[in-house]
C-alpha positions in Angstrom: -15.5 11.2 -21.8 -19.2 11.3 -21.3 -20.1 14.7 -22.9 -16.9 15.8 -24.6 -15.2 14.7 -27.8 -12.2 12.5 -27.9 -10.1 15.4 -29.1 -11.2 17.5 -26.2 -10.7 14.6 -23.8 -7.0 14.4 -24.8 -6.6 18.1 -24.3 -8.1 17.6 -20.8 -5.8 14.8 -20.0 -2.8 17.0 -21.0 -4.2 19.8 -18.6 -5.3 17.8 -15.6 -1.8 16.9 -14.2 -0.7 20.4 -14.1 -0.9 22.5 -11.1 -3.6 25.3 -11.0 -0.9 28.0 -10.4 1.0 27.0 -13.5 -2.2 27.1 -15.7 -3.0 30.4 -14.3 0.5 31.9 -14.9 0.5 30.9 -18.6 -1.7 32.6 -21.2 -2.0 29.6 -23.4 -2.9 27.2 -20.5 -5.4 29.7 -19.0 -7.2 30.0 -22.3 -7.1 26.2 -22.8 -8.7 25.9 -19.3 -11.4 28.4 -20.0 -12.3 26.6 -23.2 -12.5 23.2 -21.5 -14.6 24.8 -18.6 -17.0 26.0 -21.2 -17.2 22.6 -23.0 -17.5 20.6 -19.9 -19.5 22.8 -17.5 -21.5 24.7 -20.2 -20.3 28.2 -19.1 -17.2 30.2 -18.8 -15.9 30.6 -15.2 -16.8 33.9 -13.6 -13.5 34.0 -11.9 -10.9 31.8 -13.4 -8.4 32.2 -10.6 -11.1 31.1 -8.0 -12.4 28.1 -9.8 -9.3 26.6 -11.4 -8.0 24.6 -8.4 -11.4 23.1 -7.4 -12.5 22.2 -11.0 -9.2 20.6 -11.8 -9.7 18.4 -8.8 -13.1 17.7 -9.7 -12.0 16.7 -13.3 -9.2 14.7 -12.0 -11.6 12.5 -10.0 -14.3 12.3 -12.7 -12.1 11.5 -15.6 -9.6 9.4 -13.7 -12.3 7.0 -12.8 -13.2 6.6 -16.4 -9.7 5.7 -17.2 -9.6 3.2 -14.3 -12.7 1.5 -15.7 -11.1 1.2 -19.0 -8.1 -0.3 -17.6 -10.0 -2.8 -15.5 -12.0 -4.0 -18.6 -8.8 -4.5 -20.5 -7.4 -6.6 -17.7 -10.5 -8.6 -17.5 -10.2 -9.4 -21.2 -6.8 -11.0 -20.6 -7.0 -14.7 -20.0 -5.4 -15.7 -16.8 -2.1 -17.5 -16.9 -2.8 -20.2 -14.3 -2.9 -24.0 -14.3 -5.6 -24.7 -11.6 -9.2 -24.9 -11.8 -11.7 -24.2 -8.9 -14.9 -26.4 -8.4 -18.1 -24.7 -9.7 -19.4 -25.0 -6.0 -16.5 -22.9 -4.8 -16.0 -20.0 -7.3 -13.9 -18.1 -4.6 -11.8 -19.3 -1.7 -10.9 -16.9 1.0 -7.5 -17.4 2.5 -7.6 -17.1 6.2 -5.9 -14.3 8.1 -5.1 -12.4 5.0 -7.3 -10.2 2.6 -6.6 -12.4 -0.4 -9.2 -14.3 -2.2 -8.5 -17.0 -4.7 -10.5 -16.9 -8.0 -10.1 -18.3 -11.4 -7.9 -15.2 -12.2 -5.5 -15.8 -9.3 -2.0 -17.0 -9.8 -0.6 -20.4 -9.1 1.7 -18.9 -6.5 -1.2 -17.8 -4.5 -2.9 -21.2 -4.5 0.3 -22.9 -3.5 0.6 -20.4 -0.6 -3.0 -21.3 0.5 -2.2 -25.1 0.3 0.9 -24.8 2.3 -0.6 -23.0 5.2 -2.3 -26.3 6.1 -1.1 -27.5 9.5 -2.3 -31.2 9.2 -2.8 -33.6 6.4 -6.5 -33.5 6.8 -6.6 -29.7 6.6 -4.6 -30.0 3.3 -7.0 -32.4 1.8 -9.9 -30.3 2.8 -8.2 -27.3 1.0 -7.4 -29.4 -2.1 -11.2 -30.4 -2.2 -11.9 -26.9 -3.3 -10.1 -27.4 -6.7 -11.0 -29.6 -9.6 -7.4 -29.4 -10.7 -4.4 -28.4 -8.6 -1.9 -26.0 -10.0 1.4 -27.5 -11.4 4.2 -27.8 -9.0 6.0 -24.7 -8.5 9.3 -24.2 -10.3 12.2 -25.2 -8.1 14.4 -22.1 -7.4 18.1 -22.9 -6.7 18.8 -21.6 -3.3 22.2 -20.2 -2.5 23.4 -21.2 0.8 26.1 -19.5 2.5 28.4 -21.6 4.5 29.4 -19.9 7.7 32.5 -21.1 9.3 32.1 -22.3 12.9 35.2 -20.6 14.0 34.7 -17.6 16.1 36.4 -14.6 14.6 38.2 -12.3 16.9 38.7 -8.6 16.3 42.2 -7.5 16.2 43.2 -4.5 18.2 43.9 -1.5 16.2 47.3 0.1 16.5 47.3 3.5 18.3 47.5 6.4 16.0 50.9 8.1 15.7 50.9 11.8 16.4 
């Protein structure tokens, strides 16, 4: 939305998801595309049919990235719903053998996953040393256990088909 008004941006958002062929086959959509091209690029396309596909792809990349920045900033404003606190000396903790990183915005489940990976008690204490406050204990989930009988089941032979 750098150089176009909010109203024009809304028009563009409606046009971008459409296929270039659909736009070119409809008079109204074709006219809309040409007007937006004039607003955004500063000139009318010399060949609407030739430029529509490539321009729509450019606009998708350009204006989609603006939307993603808006979404990321909204997410950053939401306070994390976790119960742990990392020490200031360790603002991020990398979980070995995964691409996950624990930060102040991470979930309690991720922290418990990291802590439960420890193989020895010393290793667990070392991992716990990165935290000022450990997360609350995870909620206990009732496990449904299927009781399997120890008897071996035998298959019964099918009766032959009658002709």
